[in-house]
N, C-alpha and C positions, 0 to 999 in steps of 0.2 A: 505268499511272502507279505509281511507287513509293509505297506507302502512307505510309511515314515522311515522304517529301517532301510528300505531300498533307496530312498532319496538321500538319506544321510550317508549311506555307503558311497553313493555316486559323488556327493559333495566332498567326502573325505578323499576319494580317489583323485578327484580333480584338484583338491587342495594340495596334494603333493607337488603338482606342477605349478600351482598358483603362486608359490613363493618366488618365482622368477620375476624379472622386471616386466612391468606392464600388466600384472594380474593381481587380483586381491579378492580374498573371501570377505564378503560384506553382508552383515545382517541388515534387516530393514531399519533398525535404529541407527546403524552406522551411515546408511545411505541418506536418511533424513538429516542427520547432523551435518554431513558433507554438503548436501544441497543448500542448507540454510546458511552456510558460510561461503560456498564457492560459486553458486549459480549466478548467472547474469540477472535473473529476476530478483534474487535476494539483494544484489548490489544496487539495483534500481530502487528497491523498496527502502534500503538504508539511505540512499541519497535523497529520496523524496521526503523521508522523515527529517533528515538534517535540514532540508530547505524549509520545512514547516517549523522546525525548532528555531531557526534564525529569524524567520518571519515573526514568530512570537516574541523572541528576544527584542526585535526591533520595535514591536508594539509596546513592550514594557519600558523600553528606553524612551519612547515618546511621551510616557507619563511622567518622566523625571525632568528636573531642570537641565537645560543645555547651556553651556558656557562657550562663547566664541571669542576668539581674538581676531579682530578685523581692522581694516584700515584702507586708506588710499595713499599710495606712496609714489612720489615723483610724478605728480599730476601737473605737467607743464602745459601752459596755454599761451601761445603767442598768435593773436588773431585780431580781426576787426569785428566789433560787435555793434549792431544797430541799436541805439538807445534813443529814447524820446526825452526831450528837455521838459522838466516839470514846470518851468516858468512860462515858456511860450509854445510848448507842444511841438517844437521842431524836432526833426529826426536827423541824427548825426551818427557817423561811424566813429567809434572810440577804440583806440588801440589797447589791447590787453597783452600784458607781458608779465606773467607771474608763475610761481611754482607753489603747489599746495601739497601738504602732507598731513595725513590724519591717522591716528592710532587709537584704538579703543577696545574695551571689553563689553560684551553684551551677554546677558543671561536671559533665557527665554523659558517660560513655563506655560504649558497648555493646562487649562482649567477644565477638568472632565465634567464637573457638575453643570457648568454654565455654557461650555463650548467656547469660552473666550480665551484670549492669549495675553499674558502678562509679560512685559519686557522691561528689564532694568539695564540702563546703558551708562557707561562712563567713558568719555573720550577727550582727546586733546588734538587741536589742529594748529598748524602754522602756515601762514601765507607769506611768501617772499615776493616782493614786487621789483621788477627790473626796468620799469619805464622811468620817466623823469622824476617821479616821486618814489625814489628808491627807499626801501625799508622792509620791515617785516612786522607781523602782528600775530599774537597768540589768541586762540579762542578755546576756552575750556568749558566742559560740561561735566563736573564731578559726578553728578547723579541726575539721571532722567528716568522717570517711571512712566511707562505707557501701558494703557489697557485698551484692548480691542474686543468689543463684545457684540456679535450679531444678536438681534432680538427677534424672537418668534421664528428663527431659522432652524434648519435641520442640524442637530447636534451630532456630528460625526464621532466626537470623542465618547459620547455616552453610548452609542451603539457599538463602537469598537470594544468598549469595556464589557458589553454583554456577549459579543460574538467571538472575539479573538481567543479567550481562554477555552471556549468550547471547540473552536476550530483546531487549536493545538492538541487538545485531548483527543479529538477525532483523528488527528494525524497519527498519534501513538497507537490508537486502536486499529487504524487502517494498516499500519505496519505489522502489527501482530496478526491480523487477519490474512495479510498477504503471506506471512510466514507459514500459517496453517494451510493456505492454498497451495504453497509450494510443497508442503508435506503431502497433501492429497495427490498432487501430480506424481510425486515420487512413489507413493504407495501403488498407484496404478501402473507406472512404468516398471517398478521393481517386480511386481507380481506378473506383469506381462512378460518380462524377461524370464522369470522363473517358469511360467507356463510354457514359453517357447522352448526353453531348455528341456523341460519335462517331455514335451511333444517330440522333440528330437530324440531323447533317450527312449521314449516309448516306441518310436519308429524303428530305431536300431534293435531294441529288444524284440519287437514283434517280427522283424525281418529274420533275426536269428531263430526265434521260435518257429516261425513259418517254415524256415529251411529244414529244421529238425523234423517237424511234423510231415513235411513233404517227403523226406526220405523214408519215414515210416509208412506214409500212405503209398509210396511207390512199391514197397515190399508187400503191403496188404493188397495192392492192386493185382499183383501177380497171383496172390492167394485167392482173389475174388471177394474179399471182405470189404473192399472199397470200390465204388463204381468209378468209371472213367470221368463222369461228370463231377463227382466229388473231388477227384484228384485234380481236375482242371480248375475247379473252384478254389482249392487250396493253393495251386500254382499262381492263379490270378491274384490271390491275396498277398502272396510273397512279392509279386511284381509291384503291386500297389504300395506295399511297405517300402520297397526300394525307392520308389518315386517320392514317398513321403519323407524319406531321410533327407533328400536334397531340398525339398520344399521347406521343411522345418529348419534346416540349417540356415536358409536365407532369412527365415523369420527370426531366428536367434540373433543373426547379425543386425537386422533392423531394430529389434527390441534393445539390443546392446547399445546401439548408437543413440537411440532416444534417451535411455537412462544416462548415458555418458554426457549427453548435452545438458541434462538437468543438473548433473553433479559437477559440471565444469571440467570434465576430463576430455582428453583427446580421444578421437573415435577409435584409435587402435588399442586403447586400454580395455582390458577384459575384466569384468566383474563377475565373480562367482557368487550367486545369491544363496543365502542360507534360509531355508523355509522356516525353521523354528517351529515350536509347538505351543508357545505361550499365548494364551488368550485371556485377558483379565476378566475375572468373574465379577462383573459389575452390572447393575440394573439401573437404567436411567429413570429418573423421576421427572415427569412433565413439568410439575410446579417448580422444581429446582432449575430445570433447563430454562424455563421462561424467566424466572427471577434473575438468573445469571446473564441471560442474553440481554435483558433490559438494563441491567447494571453495567455490563462490561463491553458489549459490542458497539460498533459504530452505528447500528441501526437506529437506536433511540436518539443518539446524538445527532444523526443526520436529519431526523424528523424535527428535532428541536431547532436546528440551524435553519432548516427550510422555513419554519414558522417565523423565526426571528428575521430572516431576510425579507420575507413577505411583509411583516409588520414594519420593518425599516423602510421598505419601498413606499408604503402608504404614508409614513411620516415624512419622507423626503418629498413625495408628491404634494402633500399639503403645504410644505414649507416653500415649494417652488411655484406657487400659484401666481407669483408676480409681486407680492408684498415684500418689501425689503426695508428693515429698520436696523441701523447699526449705531452703536454707541462708541465714541472715541474719546479718550481722556488722556491728558498728559500733564505731568508735573515735573519740574526740573529746576536746577540751579545752574547758572552760567555766568561767564564774565569774559571780557576781552581786554587785552592790553599789549603794549609794545614789548614787555618782558614777561618771562614765564611766571615769576612770583606775582606780578600784578594781575595776571590772568586768573589767579585764585583768591584775590582779595575782594572783599565787599561783593560777594556773589549775589546776583540778581535772580529772583525766582520768576518762573514762567509757568503759567497754567493755561491749558486749553481743554475745553470739553464741549461736546456737541453731539447731536443725533442727526444722521442723514437717513432719509427715507425715500421710498419710491412706491406709489400705490397705483395700480392699473385702474383706469376708468372703464375702458372697453377692452376686453380680451376675447370676446366672442365665444366664451365657454372653454377656452383653452385650458385654464387652470383646473376647472371643474372636471374636464375630461380626463386629465392626468390622474386626478384623485380617484375617480370612478374606475378607471382602468386598473390602478394599483389595488383597489379594494376587490375588484372582481378576481384578479390574480391571487389575492390572499385567500379568498373563499375556495378557489380551486385547490390551493395548497392544503388547506384544512381538510377538504374532502379526500384528497390524495393520501394524506397522513393517516386518516381513519381507515382507508382501504388498505394501505400498506400494513397497518398494524393487524388487521383481520387476516390478511394473507400470510403475514409472518407467523401468527399463532397457528394457523393451519399447517404451515411449513414445518414448524417445530414439532407439532403433534405427529406428523408423518415421519420426521427424522427420528424421533424417540421410538416410535413403533417399529420402524425398520431395524434400528440397532438392537432393541430388546429381543426381537425375533431372530436376529442374525447369529448370535452366539449358539443358540439351540440348533440353528440350521447347520452351523459348522460342525457341531458334535454329531449330528445325524449324518452329514455327508462324509465325515471321517469314518464313522462306523460302516457306512455303505461302501466306502472305498476298500476297507479291510475285507468286507464280505465278498465284494466283486473280485478282489485279488485272490482270495482263497478259492473262490469258485473257479476262477480261470486256471489256477494251478491244478485243482482236482480234475477239471475237464481235460487238460493236457495229459494228466496221468491216465485218465479213463480212455483217452484216444490212443495212447500208447498200448494199452491193454486190449484195444478193440471194442470198448464198451460205449464209445461216443462217436457221433457222426461229425463230418466236417462242418455242417451247419451249426451243431452244438458248439464246436470249437470257435467258429467265427463269431457267434453270438456272445460267448463268454468273453472273448477278446475285446469286442466292441464295448460291452458293458463295463469291463475293467478300465479301458481307456477313458470312457466317459465319466466314470466315477472319480478317477484321479483328477481329471480336468475340473470337475465340479467342485472338488474340495479346494483346489487352489483358487477358483473363482469365488467361493464362499468366504475364504479367509481374506481375500482382497477386499471383498465387500464389507466385511466386518471392520477392518481398519479404515476403510474409506468412510463408513458411517460414523465411526468413532471420531476421526479427525474433523469430519464435517461438523459434528456437534461441538467440538472444541473451537472451531472457527466461528460458529454462531454465538458461543457463550464466552470465549476467551477464558476458559476454565479447564484446569487439569483434573478430570474426574478420578484418575487413578490416585494422585497424591492429595486431592482435595484442596487445591490452591488456585488462586487467580493467576493468569499469565501476566507477567510484567516484563518490562525492558529496563536495562540500565542506561539511562540517558547519557550519563557521563562517559560511559564506555563507547556509546554510539558516536559521539561527536569528537572523540579524540582522533 
């Protein structure tokens, strides 16, 4: 009997009952689709990407001007303050009793190229005094421009501009690779369930066949054409088949629970796997695989990021050797007056500019040590990246070779399965006619069982190798397109 037809018949028979609640006939493609949408691992991957997306959005927002509405409202102060007289230097406690309110708008812009911060401020304050000199005063600053610029320091803005876009792109690729990893797990679990169900079916079929052959052997034993030892050997085989039925039933249950967990189904849900016969006729080209893996996968981006982080650490170590120079500049217009209009008349300009610095005289090599440590770490990263690239090329070569050999292996094992099935049928027929021994029958049965299991294993390996290459390259070799994600759909 053709094994594909046999399995298809089994699936069709089971499918009649599968339409009831809690059962579903499912192809490998259906299982992959379900796992990508329902599994816990897929949910975790989506949330990880969403976190990366908003981190990138925050970075982009930090490059844009920020506008703040700020103030100090109902700042009441009634206390004694210690003041020193400018005339004779005496110290006296002076009573304070006032209410202060301030409202303003402030715009802030980070300057990526220089690492400085530009601030534009406009505010208005009012002070109400409640002591013996009752009254109020207004203080306006229609515009004040401030600029803060660290000199010779580590420019975080510049390095963020280099790193953050790559980190975001790596987040997208990590998500796609995780999805392909989920697919690989489903391929393994799906075929494991298929193999377990096949083993259970084989055990039941073998048990029935052994029972039929045992009845024939019993008749031939009386005729003397079968020895007692051969009869017992066949009886032992039937007993072993009955034990295998229970063992394989447990394996089916375990495999079902593993697949259900990946698909996000309850453990009681029963999936009827459909083996299918489609194997894409494609041949992998090593150069194309390497090109796509370097273009699309997170591997190359991860190496680039590691090199950038190492370079950034060296720059930061150089900037933190103890030298500190900072430029502060301010220009503004202001005025004060007893009434609001007067606070905006005859505005007075104010300018301040200056550089503050700090230079270590003795640091006992502390700054130099930080720099040398960062440089040593950078050299290690460079060596690691070179080694990773060599290992990755070797890994890609092995993956391509495995896949290109596997399709032929599947064709051979399918043919071997058909031959073994036909031989088993012929051996049973010969045994019925008395032209085959029990040993011949057992050997044919064992080879038939092994050939069926080998075919399922080879098909599983074929899809595992295929999706592994998709994970390495983020490229759909069947349709000839790069794998992409819809960011807008992801974040909704």
